[in-house]
PASEBA-1860 file (N, C-alpha, C; in nm, 3 decimals):
! residues 241
1> MPESAIQT> -5.052/-14.710/-12.052/-5.051/-14.755/-11.912/-4.911/-14.738/-11.855 ~ -4.895/-14.667/-11.744/-4.762/-14.652/-11.684/-4.708/-14.786/-11.638 ~ -4.574/-14.801/-11.644/-4.515/-14.929/-11.605/-4.550/-14.967/-11.462 ~ -4.564/-14.869/-11.375/-4.593/-14.898/-11.235/-4.729/-14.964/-11.217 ~ -4.817/-14.955/-11.321/-4.951/-15.011/-11.310/-4.963/-15.149/-11.373 ~ -4.857/-15.198/-11.442/-4.868/-15.326/-11.510/-4.817/-15.438/-11.420 ~ -4.868/-15.557/-11.447/-4.829/-15.674/-11.368/-4.846/-15.797/-11.454 ~ -4.743/-15.880/-11.459/-4.747/-16.005/-11.534/-4.786/-16.119/-11.441
9> RDLFNENP> -4.883/-16.196/-11.482/-4.918/-16.317/-11.406/-4.827/-16.430/-11.452 ~ -4.735/-16.472/-11.365/-4.642/-16.578/-11.404/-4.704/-16.714/-11.375 ~ -4.708/-16.798/-11.479/-4.776/-16.927/-11.472/-4.680/-17.045/-11.479 ~ -4.550/-17.018/-11.493/-4.454/-17.126/-11.514/-4.443/-17.219/-11.394 ~ -4.471/-17.170/-11.274/-4.466/-17.257/-11.157/-4.594/-17.337/-11.138 ~ -4.707/-17.282/-11.186/-4.832/-17.356/-11.177/-4.829/-17.479/-11.266 ~ -4.771/-17.465/-11.384/-4.759/-17.578/-11.476/-4.631/-17.564/-11.556 ~ -4.518/-17.612/-11.502/-4.389/-17.593/-11.569/-4.376/-17.670/-11.700
17> YQHLFNAH> -4.470/-17.762/-11.728/-4.463/-17.842/-11.849/-4.540/-17.779/-11.966 ~ -4.615/-17.674/-11.942/-4.689/-17.611/-12.050/-4.598/-17.516/-12.127 ~ -4.598/-17.528/-12.258/-4.506/-17.445/-12.336/-4.575/-17.372/-12.451 ~ -4.709/-17.373/-12.455/-4.784/-17.299/-12.555/-4.897/-17.227/-12.482 ~ -4.914/-17.096/-12.507/-5.016/-17.021/-12.433/-5.055/-16.896/-12.510 ~ -5.169/-16.839/-12.474/-5.217/-16.714/-12.532/-5.209/-16.603/-12.427 ~ -5.181/-16.481/-12.473/-5.169/-16.368/-12.381/-5.195/-16.239/-12.458 ~ -5.197/-16.128/-12.383/-5.211/-15.996/-12.443/-5.093/-15.909/-12.401
25> VLAFSERG> -5.054/-15.819/-12.491/-4.944/-15.728/-12.464/-4.990/-15.618/-12.369 ~ -4.918/-15.603/-12.259/-4.949/-15.496/-12.162/-4.863/-15.372/-12.185 ~ -4.737/-15.394/-12.225/-4.646/-15.281/-12.244/-4.536/-15.322/-12.339 ~ -4.474/-15.223/-12.402/-4.364/-15.245/-12.496/-4.263/-15.133/-12.477 ~ -4.139/-15.167/-12.451/-4.036/-15.066/-12.430/-3.902/-15.121/-12.474 ~ -3.795/-15.047/-12.448/-3.662/-15.095/-12.485/-3.625/-15.222/-12.408 ~ -3.695/-15.249/-12.300/-3.669/-15.372/-12.224/-3.729/-15.495/-12.292 ~ -3.830/-15.473/-12.376/-3.897/-15.584/-12.441/-4.047/-15.570/-12.431
33> VALDETFF> -4.116/-15.684/-12.428/-4.261/-15.689/-12.422/-4.304/-15.747/-12.288 ~ -4.399/-15.681/-12.223/-4.461/-15.735/-12.101/-4.599/-15.787/-12.139 ~ -4.629/-15.910/-12.101/-4.757/-15.973/-12.129/-4.840/-15.979/-12.002 ~ -4.974/-15.996/-12.019/-5.058/-16.005/-11.900/-5.036/-16.135/-11.825 ~ -4.992/-16.240/-11.895/-4.953/-16.366/-11.831/-4.852/-16.437/-11.918 ~ -4.770/-16.521/-11.857/-4.664/-16.586/-11.933/-4.621/-16.717/-11.870 ~ -4.572/-16.806/-11.956/-4.508/-16.930/-11.911/-4.356/-16.923/-11.931 ~ -4.306/-16.809/-11.981/-4.162/-16.790/-11.996/-4.101/-16.762/-11.859
41> YPTGGGQP> -4.003/-16.842/-11.819/-3.936/-16.822/-11.690/-3.831/-16.712/-11.704 ~ -3.830/-16.613/-11.614/-3.730/-16.505/-11.621/-3.601/-16.545/-11.549 ~ -3.489/-16.498/-11.600/-3.359/-16.528/-11.541/-3.360/-16.507/-11.390 ~ -3.310/-16.607/-11.316/-3.305/-16.592/-11.171/-3.267/-16.720/-11.102 ~ -3.198/-16.709/-10.988/-3.161/-16.826/-10.909/-3.066/-16.920/-10.980 ~ -2.988/-16.867/-11.074/-2.895/-16.952/-11.148/-2.954/-17.013/-11.273 ~ -3.086/-17.002/-11.290/-3.153/-17.060/-11.407/-3.171/-16.952/-11.513 ~ -3.129/-16.980/-11.638/-3.144/-16.880/-11.745/-3.290/-16.853/-11.778
49> GDCGQLLL> -3.315/-16.734/-11.830/-3.448/-16.701/-11.878/-3.482/-16.782/-12.002 ~ -3.612/-16.807/-12.020/-3.655/-16.888/-12.134/-3.645/-16.812/-12.266 ~ -3.626/-16.889/-12.372/-3.631/-16.839/-12.509/-3.750/-16.904/-12.579 ~ -3.776/-16.858/-12.701/-3.886/-16.915/-12.777/-3.933/-16.818/-12.883 ~ -4.064/-16.807/-12.900/-4.116/-16.714/-12.998/-4.257/-16.670/-12.963 ~ -4.296/-16.557/-13.020/-4.432/-16.507/-13.010/-4.492/-16.506/-13.150 ~ -4.613/-16.562/-13.162/-4.691/-16.554/-13.286/-4.781/-16.432/-13.274 ~ -4.763/-16.335/-13.365/-4.838/-16.210/-13.358/-4.971/-16.221/-13.431
57> SDSSTVKV> -5.054/-16.118/-13.415/-5.189/-16.121/-13.471/-5.191/-16.123/-13.623 ~ -5.081/-16.078/-13.688/-5.075/-16.081/-13.834/-5.013/-16.211/-13.886 ~ -4.999/-16.310/-13.796/-4.946/-16.443/-13.827/-4.794/-16.445/-13.844 ~ -4.728/-16.333/-13.821/-4.582/-16.333/-13.823/-4.530/-16.379/-13.687 ~ -4.406/-16.421/-13.683/-4.345/-16.466/-13.557/-4.222/-16.382/-13.527 ~ -4.194/-16.369/-13.399/-4.075/-16.298/-13.355/-4.010/-16.379/-13.244 ~ -3.877/-16.389/-13.248/-3.806/-16.468/-13.149/-3.798/-16.396/-13.015 ~ -3.819/-16.471/-12.908/-3.792/-16.424/-12.772/-3.653/-16.475/-12.737
65> VSTERDPL> -3.556/-16.385/-12.721/-3.417/-16.424/-12.702/-3.377/-16.432/-12.555 ~ -3.457/-16.371/-12.468/-3.430/-16.377/-12.324/-3.553/-16.328/-12.250 ~ -3.562/-16.363/-12.123/-3.675/-16.322/-12.040/-3.622/-16.281/-11.903 ~ -3.662/-16.161/-11.856/-3.610/-16.111/-11.728/-3.718/-16.037/-11.651 ~ -3.708/-16.041/-11.518/-3.793/-15.959/-11.435/-3.744/-15.815/-11.438 ~ -3.837/-15.722/-11.424/-3.798/-15.583/-11.411/-3.717/-15.568/-11.282 ~ -3.603/-15.497/-11.286/-3.519/-15.487/-11.166/-3.586/-15.414/-11.050 ~ -3.684/-15.329/-11.078/-3.753/-15.254/-10.974/-3.895/-15.304/-10.952
73> LRTVIWHQ> -3.968/-15.326/-11.059/-4.107/-15.374/-11.050/-4.106/-15.525/-11.068 ~ -4.090/-15.597/-10.959/-4.064/-15.741/-10.966/-4.182/-15.823/-11.015 ~ -4.300/-15.763/-11.023/-4.416/-15.835/-11.075/-4.426/-15.823/-11.227 ~ -4.332/-15.752/-11.289/-4.333/-15.734/-11.434/-4.222/-15.820/-11.497 ~ -4.259/-15.898/-11.599/-4.163/-15.982/-11.671/-4.152/-15.932/-11.815 ~ -4.028/-15.905/-11.856/-4.002/-15.854/-11.991/-3.951/-15.965/-12.081 ~ -4.011/-15.976/-12.199/-3.970/-16.072/-12.301/-3.890/-15.994/-12.406 ~ -3.762/-16.020/-12.413/-3.675/-15.945/-12.503/-3.681/-16.006/-12.643
81> LEGGAEVR> -3.715/-15.923/-12.741/-3.742/-15.972/-12.876/-3.626/-15.945/-12.970 ~ -3.614/-16.031/-13.071/-3.513/-16.014/-13.175/-3.569/-15.923/-13.285 ~ -3.491/-15.825/-13.327/-3.532/-15.740/-13.437/-3.635/-15.637/-13.398 ~ -3.695/-15.573/-13.499/-3.790/-15.464/-13.474/-3.934/-15.504/-13.498 ~ -3.985/-15.599/-13.424/-4.123/-15.643/-13.441/-4.221/-15.532/-13.403 ~ -4.329/-15.522/-13.479/-4.432/-15.423/-13.450/-4.532/-15.484/-13.352 ~ -4.518/-15.446/-13.228/-4.604/-15.498/-13.122/-4.680/-15.382/-13.061 ~ -4.809/-15.400/-13.041/-4.893/-15.294/-12.986/-4.954/-15.338/-12.854
89> VGMKVQGC> -4.974/-15.243/-12.765/-5.044/-15.271/-12.639/-5.185/-15.320/-12.671 ~ -5.225/-15.428/-12.607/-5.357/-15.486/-12.632/-5.356/-15.598/-12.734 ~ -5.249/-15.609/-12.810/-5.240/-15.714/-12.913/-5.242/-15.852/-12.850 ~ -5.316/-15.944/-12.911/-5.317/-16.082/-12.866/-5.202/-16.157/-12.932 ~ -5.127/-16.232/-12.854/-5.015/-16.309/-12.907/-5.022/-16.452/-12.855 ~ -4.953/-16.540/-12.923/-4.939/-16.678/-12.875/-4.792/-16.701/-12.845 ~ -4.763/-16.744/-12.723/-4.626/-16.770/-12.684/-4.592/-16.917/-12.698 ~ -4.471/-16.945/-12.741/-4.425/-17.083/-12.754/-4.281/-17.091/-12.703
97> LDWERRYQ> -4.260/-17.166/-12.597/-4.126/-17.182/-12.539/-4.039/-17.271/-12.626 ~ -3.908/-17.249/-12.618/-3.812/-17.349/-12.666/-3.813/-17.459/-12.560 ~ -3.901/-17.557/-12.581/-3.930/-17.655/-12.476/-3.810/-17.744/-12.443 ~ -3.737/-17.789/-12.543/-3.623/-17.877/-12.515/-3.523/-17.808/-12.424 ~ -3.497/-17.681/-12.450/-3.404/-17.605/-12.367/-3.457/-17.590/-12.225 ~ -3.584/-17.552/-12.213/-3.645/-17.536/-12.079/-3.641/-17.667/-12.001 ~ -3.675/-17.779/-12.067/-3.682/-17.908/-11.997/-3.543/-17.948/-11.947 ~ -3.439/-17.919/-12.025/-3.303/-17.946/-11.978/-3.273/-17.866/-11.852
105> HMRMHTCL> -3.317/-17.741/-11.851/-3.297/-17.658/-11.730/-3.371/-17.717/-11.610 ~ -3.494/-17.763/-11.631/-3.573/-17.822/-11.524/-3.504/-17.946/-11.467 ~ -3.456/-18.031/-11.556/-3.390/-18.155/-11.513/-3.264/-18.124/-11.430 ~ -3.183/-18.030/-11.481/-3.059/-17.999/-11.410/-3.086/-17.924/-11.280 ~ -3.188/-17.838/-11.279/-3.217/-17.764/-11.156/-3.255/-17.862/-11.044 ~ -3.340/-17.958/-11.075/-3.377/-18.057/-10.973/-3.255/-18.138/-10.931 ~ -3.168/-18.170/-11.026/-3.047/-18.246/-10.993/-2.957/-18.169/-10.898 ~ -2.948/-18.037/-10.916/-2.866/-17.957/-10.827/-2.922/-17.953/-10.685
113> HLLSAIVN> -3.055/-17.963/-10.672/-3.113/-17.974/-10.538/-3.070/-18.104/-10.472 ~ -3.062/-18.211/-10.550/-3.012/-18.338/-10.495/-2.867/-18.323/-10.453 ~ -2.788/-18.254/-10.534/-2.647/-18.233/-10.499/-2.634/-18.155/-10.369 ~ -2.718/-18.055/-10.350/-2.710/-17.975/-10.227/-2.748/-18.058/-10.104 ~ -2.827/-18.162/-10.125/-2.861/-18.252/-10.014/-2.747/-18.347/-9.982 ~ -2.667/-18.381/-10.084/-2.554/-18.473/-10.065/-2.437/-18.404/-9.997 ~ -2.409/-18.281/-10.039/-2.295/-18.206/-9.984/-2.345/-18.119/-9.868 ~ -2.302/-18.149/-9.750/-2.351/-18.081/-9.630/-2.272/-17.953/-9.606
121> APVTGCSI> -2.309/-17.848/-9.683/-2.241/-17.719/-9.670/-2.329/-17.611/-9.731 ~ -2.316/-17.486/-9.687/-2.394/-17.377/-9.747/-2.359/-17.359/-9.894 ~ -2.460/-17.328/-9.975/-2.441/-17.303/-10.118/-2.416/-17.154/-10.138 ~ -2.309/-17.121/-10.210/-2.273/-16.981/-10.232/-2.289/-16.937/-10.377 ~ -2.320/-17.029/-10.466/-2.338/-16.992/-10.606/-2.399/-17.106/-10.684 ~ -2.466/-17.071/-10.794/-2.534/-17.171/-10.876/-2.537/-17.124/-11.020 ~ -2.524/-17.218/-11.113/-2.538/-17.188/-11.254/-2.593/-17.310/-11.326 ~ -2.690/-17.285/-11.416/-2.756/-17.392/-11.490/-2.748/-17.361/-11.638
129> SVDKGRLD> -2.718/-17.464/-11.718/-2.723/-17.449/-11.863/-2.786/-17.574/-11.923 ~ -2.789/-17.581/-12.055/-2.859/-17.690/-12.121/-2.796/-17.826/-12.092 ~ -2.664/-17.833/-12.087/-2.598/-17.962/-12.074/-2.525/-17.983/-11.942 ~ -2.519/-17.879/-11.857/-2.448/-17.895/-11.731/-2.499/-17.797/-11.627 ~ -2.450/-17.813/-11.505/-2.485/-17.721/-11.396/-2.377/-17.730/-11.290 ~ -2.374/-17.629/-11.203/-2.274/-17.633/-11.096/-2.327/-17.561/-10.973 ~ -2.277/-17.606/-10.858/-2.300/-17.539/-10.731/-2.165/-17.507/-10.669 ~ -2.157/-17.392/-10.603/-2.041/-17.356/-10.523/-2.077/-17.373/-10.376
137> FDLPDSSL> -1.986/-17.429/-10.300/-2.011/-17.456/-10.158/-1.907/-17.386/-10.071 ~ -1.953/-17.338/-9.956/-1.863/-17.285/-9.855/-1.807/-17.404/-9.779 ~ -1.692/-17.452/-9.824/-1.639/-17.578/-9.773/-1.487/-17.568/-9.766 ~ -1.433/-17.513/-9.655/-1.287/-17.493/-9.645/-1.207/-17.623/-9.656 ~ -1.247/-17.724/-9.583/-1.175/-17.852/-9.584/-1.262/-17.954/-9.657 ~ -1.222/-17.989/-9.777/-1.307/-18.072/-9.861/-1.247/-18.210/-9.886 ~ -1.330/-18.311/-9.872/-1.292/-18.447/-9.910/-1.389/-18.497/-10.015 ~ -1.446/-18.405/-10.094/-1.542/-18.442/-10.197/-1.476/-18.534/-10.300
145> DKQQITSQ> -1.554/-18.632/-10.347/-1.503/-18.730/-10.441/-1.598/-18.739/-10.561 ~ -1.545/-18.726/-10.681/-1.630/-18.725/-10.801/-1.709/-18.855/-10.817 ~ -1.643/-18.966/-10.799/-1.711/-19.095/-10.817/-1.821/-19.116/-10.714 ~ -1.793/-19.076/-10.592/-1.893/-19.092/-10.486/-2.015/-19.004/-10.513 ~ -1.991/-18.879/-10.554/-2.102/-18.789/-10.586/-2.183/-18.844/-10.701 ~ -2.116/-18.893/-10.806/-2.186/-18.950/-10.921/-2.274/-19.067/-10.879 ~ -2.220/-19.155/-10.798/-2.294/-19.272/-10.753/-2.415/-19.234/-10.668 ~ -2.395/-19.142/-10.573/-2.505/-19.101/-10.485/-2.616/-19.031/-10.563
153> LNELISAA> -2.578/-18.945/-10.657/-2.677/-18.874/-10.736/-2.761/-18.970/-10.818 ~ -2.698/-19.062/-10.889/-2.772/-19.153/-10.974/-2.859/-19.250/-10.894 ~ -2.818/-19.278/-10.773/-2.901/-19.362/-10.685/-3.030/-19.287/-10.649 ~ -3.018/-19.160/-10.615/-3.136/-19.080/-10.582/-3.225/-19.058/-10.704 ~ -3.163/-19.038/-10.820/-3.238/-19.017/-10.943/-3.320/-19.142/-10.977 ~ -3.256/-19.257/-10.970/-3.324/-19.382/-11.006/-3.428/-19.424/-10.902 ~ -3.425/-19.362/-10.783/-3.525/-19.393/-10.680/-3.663/-19.336/-10.716 ~ -3.670/-19.256/-10.822/-3.797/-19.200/-10.871/-3.872/-19.127/-10.759
161> LEVRTHEF> -3.806/-19.029/-10.700/-3.864/-18.953/-10.589/-3.955/-18.843/-10.643 ~ -4.067/-18.825/-10.577/-4.161/-18.722/-10.617/-4.108/-18.583/-10.580 ~ -4.130/-18.488/-10.666/-4.089/-18.349/-10.641/-4.215/-18.264/-10.630 ~ -4.235/-18.205/-10.512/-4.354/-18.126/-10.487/-4.316/-17.981/-10.458 ~ -4.414/-17.892/-10.466/-4.392/-17.753/-10.428/-4.498/-17.710/-10.327 ~ -4.457/-17.622/-10.235/-4.547/-17.567/-10.134/-4.523/-17.416/-10.128 ~ -4.616/-17.347/-10.067/-4.599/-17.204/-10.045/-4.614/-17.173/-9.896 ~ -4.525/-17.088/-9.846/-4.528/-17.047/-9.708/-4.534/-16.894/-9.701
169> SIDDYSDI> -4.597/-16.844/-9.599/-4.602/-16.700/-9.580/-4.464/-16.647/-9.544 ~ -4.432/-16.529/-9.597/-4.305/-16.465/-9.564/-4.298/-16.434/-9.415 ~ -4.413/-16.435/-9.349/-4.416/-16.414/-9.203/-4.344/-16.526/-9.130 ~ -4.330/-16.643/-9.197/-4.259/-16.756/-9.139/-4.111/-16.752/-9.176 ~ -4.059/-16.631/-9.197/-3.923/-16.610/-9.248/-3.818/-16.688/-9.168 ~ -3.826/-16.679/-9.037/-3.722/-16.742/-8.954/-3.721/-16.894/-8.973 ~ -3.839/-16.954/-8.990/-3.845/-17.098/-9.011/-3.792/-17.136/-9.149 ~ -3.821/-17.051/-9.250/-3.775/-17.079/-9.386/-3.624/-17.068/-9.394
177> VKITRTQA> -3.567/-16.968/-9.328/-3.422/-16.948/-9.330/-3.350/-17.070/-9.274 ~ -3.409/-17.137/-9.177/-3.346/-17.253/-9.115/-3.321/-17.366/-9.215 ~ -3.407/-17.376/-9.319/-3.391/-17.484/-9.417/-3.320/-17.437/-9.544 ~ -3.279/-17.312/-9.546/-3.221/-17.254/-9.667/-3.070/-17.277/-9.672 ~ -3.023/-17.349/-9.773/-2.880/-17.372/-9.789/-2.814/-17.264/-9.874 ~ -2.891/-17.206/-9.966/-2.833/-17.109/-10.057/-2.819/-16.974/-9.990 ~ -2.697/-16.925/-9.981/-2.669/-16.798/-9.916/-2.655/-16.683/-10.015 ~ -2.651/-16.714/-10.146/-2.614/-16.614/-10.245/-2.730/-16.530/-10.295
185> VALPATEG> -2.853/-16.575/-10.278/-2.968/-16.501/-10.333/-3.074/-16.482/-10.226 ~ -3.161/-16.384/-10.249/-3.270/-16.358/-10.155/-3.377/-16.466/-10.169 ~ -3.460/-16.478/-10.066/-3.569/-16.574/-10.071/-3.662/-16.541/-10.188 ~ -3.711/-16.644/-10.260/-3.799/-16.621/-10.376/-3.941/-16.587/-10.332 ~ -3.960/-16.464/-10.285/-4.091/-16.422/-10.232/-4.169/-16.347/-10.339 ~ -4.297/-16.380/-10.352/-4.389/-16.311/-10.443/-4.519/-16.286/-10.370 ~ -4.556/-16.159/-10.361/-4.681/-16.119/-10.294/-4.693/-16.181/-10.155 ~ -4.581/-16.178/-10.082/-4.584/-16.222/-9.943/-4.573/-16.372/-9.921
193> MVRVVDIQ> -4.552/-16.449/-10.030/-4.543/-16.594/-10.019/-4.407/-16.642/-10.072 ~ -4.354/-16.746/-10.008/-4.227/-16.804/-10.049/-4.253/-16.946/-10.100 ~ -4.207/-16.973/-10.220/-4.225/-17.106/-10.280/-4.113/-17.198/-10.235 ~ -4.150/-17.320/-10.195/-4.054/-17.418/-10.145/-4.065/-17.545/-10.228 ~ -3.950/-17.597/-10.271/-3.945/-17.722/-10.348/-3.906/-17.835/-10.254 ~ -3.985/-17.941/-10.257/-3.970/-18.053/-10.164/-3.948/-18.181/-10.243 ~ -3.826/-18.237/-10.232/-3.797/-18.366/-10.294/-3.814/-18.473/-10.188 ~ -3.910/-18.556/-10.209/-3.957/-18.657/-10.114/-3.849/-18.716/-10.023
201> GIDIQPCG> -3.849/-18.670/-9.897/-3.763/-18.727/-9.796/-3.616/-18.694/-9.809 ~ -3.578/-18.612/-9.907/-3.437/-18.586/-9.934/-3.399/-18.440/-9.913 ~ -3.479/-18.348/-9.965/-3.441/-18.207/-9.963/-3.564/-18.120/-9.967 ~ -3.561/-18.011/-9.893/-3.667/-17.911/-9.900/-3.601/-17.774/-9.894 ~ -3.624/-17.692/-10.000/-3.554/-17.565/-10.014/-3.643/-17.458/-10.076 ~ -3.634/-17.334/-10.029/-3.699/-17.224/-10.101/-3.639/-17.213/-10.241 ~ -3.723/-17.201/-10.343/-3.674/-17.194/-10.480/-3.782/-17.142/-10.572 ~ -3.747/-17.048/-10.658/-3.843/-16.993/-10.753/-3.831/-17.052/-10.892
209> GTHVLNTS> -3.742/-17.151/-10.911/-3.717/-17.207/-11.044/-3.816/-17.315/-11.083 ~ -3.799/-17.364/-11.206/-3.886/-17.471/-11.256/-3.817/-17.605/-11.237 ~ -3.898/-17.708/-11.207/-3.846/-17.841/-11.175/-3.929/-17.950/-11.239 ~ -3.867/-18.068/-11.255/-3.941/-18.185/-11.299/-4.026/-18.236/-11.182 ~ -4.121/-18.323/-11.211/-4.211/-18.375/-11.109/-4.159/-18.501/-11.042 ~ -4.057/-18.563/-11.101/-4.003/-18.687/-11.045/-3.854/-18.694/-11.080 ~ -3.774/-18.738/-10.986/-3.628/-18.740/-11.009/-3.589/-18.833/-11.124 ~ -3.672/-18.931/-11.156/-3.640/-19.024/-11.265/-3.628/-18.951/-11.399
217> EIGVVFCE> -3.692/-18.834/-11.411/-3.686/-18.758/-11.535/-3.548/-18.696/-11.560 ~ -3.466/-18.686/-11.457/-3.334/-18.623/-11.471/-3.246/-18.704/-11.564 ~ -3.252/-18.836/-11.554/-3.164/-18.920/-11.633/-3.027/-18.935/-11.567 ~ -2.939/-19.006/-11.633/-2.806/-19.033/-11.577/-2.718/-18.907/-11.585 ~ -2.649/-18.879/-11.475/-2.558/-18.764/-11.469/-2.423/-18.810/-11.416 ~ -2.323/-18.724/-11.428/-2.194/-18.753/-11.365/-2.130/-18.625/-11.316 ~ -2.047/-18.638/-11.215/-1.970/-18.524/-11.163/-1.846/-18.510/-11.249 ~ -1.841/-18.402/-11.325/-1.731/-18.381/-11.419/-1.606/-18.328/-11.350
225> KIEKKSRH> -1.625/-18.239/-11.253/-1.508/-18.172/-11.196/-1.541/-18.116/-11.058 ~ -1.444/-18.115/-10.971/-1.451/-18.046/-10.842/-1.334/-17.948/-10.838 ~ -1.365/-17.819/-10.827/-1.263/-17.716/-10.833/-1.252/-17.643/-10.700 ~ -1.131/-17.607/-10.664/-1.107/-17.520/-10.550/-1.098/-17.378/-10.602 ~ -1.204/-17.297/-10.576/-1.209/-17.161/-10.630/-1.144/-17.059/-10.535 ~ -1.142/-17.092/-10.407/-1.077/-17.007/-10.308/-1.055/-17.091/-10.183 ~ -1.005/-17.030/-10.080/-0.979/-17.105/-9.957/-1.105/-17.167/-9.900 ~ -1.218/-17.100/-9.918/-1.343/-17.149/-9.860/-1.442/-17.201/-9.965
233> NRRVILRF> -1.407/-17.193/-10.092/-1.506/-17.221/-10.195/-1.469/-17.342/-10.281 ~ -1.562/-17.441/-10.288/-1.545/-17.557/-10.374/-1.659/-17.558/-10.476 ~ -1.624/-17.576/-10.601/-1.723/-17.579/-10.710/-1.737/-17.723/-10.761 ~ -1.863/-17.769/-10.765/-1.892/-17.903/-10.814/-1.971/-17.889/-10.944 ~ -1.916/-17.946/-11.052/-1.976/-17.933/-11.184/-2.034/-18.068/-11.226 ~ -2.162/-18.067/-11.267/-2.232/-18.187/-11.312/-2.264/-18.176/-11.459 ~ -2.272/-18.290/-11.524/-2.314/-18.298/-11.664/-2.412/-18.414/-11.683 ~ -2.496/-18.400/-11.785/-2.578/-18.514/-11.827/-2.489/-18.614/-11.900
241> A> -2.512/-18.742/-11.872/-2.430/-18.847/-11.937/-2.471/-18.864/-12.082
END
């Protein structure tokens, strides 16, 4: 099957808490393995791609070391494998995420949305890891305070706010742009629809990443550092307590 004809059904946004699934191999190349459907999140929007493993039909396992979208065929997701596993098109596999790592990413990603609601400035960069995350803001004159940010974040977290997702047509582009704080990446559009993450009464943003369902799941965090990266750029770094 030519690569142009394959398409991965991404299921991680339908149920971000599911970490075990069955699928079939659609393609295999130097980029990795493309499955007909997957719960592995591909690198994007500051969130790392998921890791984990695939259980093959001969009962052997192979590690998934990274997951990425095809740079040209955006409906194709490649699972990059460790070593020389023998994978065939049509083979049935069972995928298993490194759930603890993914859940940390979900918690921090939602926390960064809260941070973007607290700091009233355009977001110019984002990075998420297992134990910390950061946002860069276009903020020439800054009076940001670590203690104040820590206090405000934990207040919102402990308020147990519901986190919902909606989809809007890309035809509503002008309306979506009005609520978009992140200037560094394109809108997360798939098949003409843009996914929007809505934190009850606090923040609503286009986002293709995975999130927790309630802010209480984030746990206690603190603002570790505020850095001046340039005349217009302030970086705010958060960590789990």
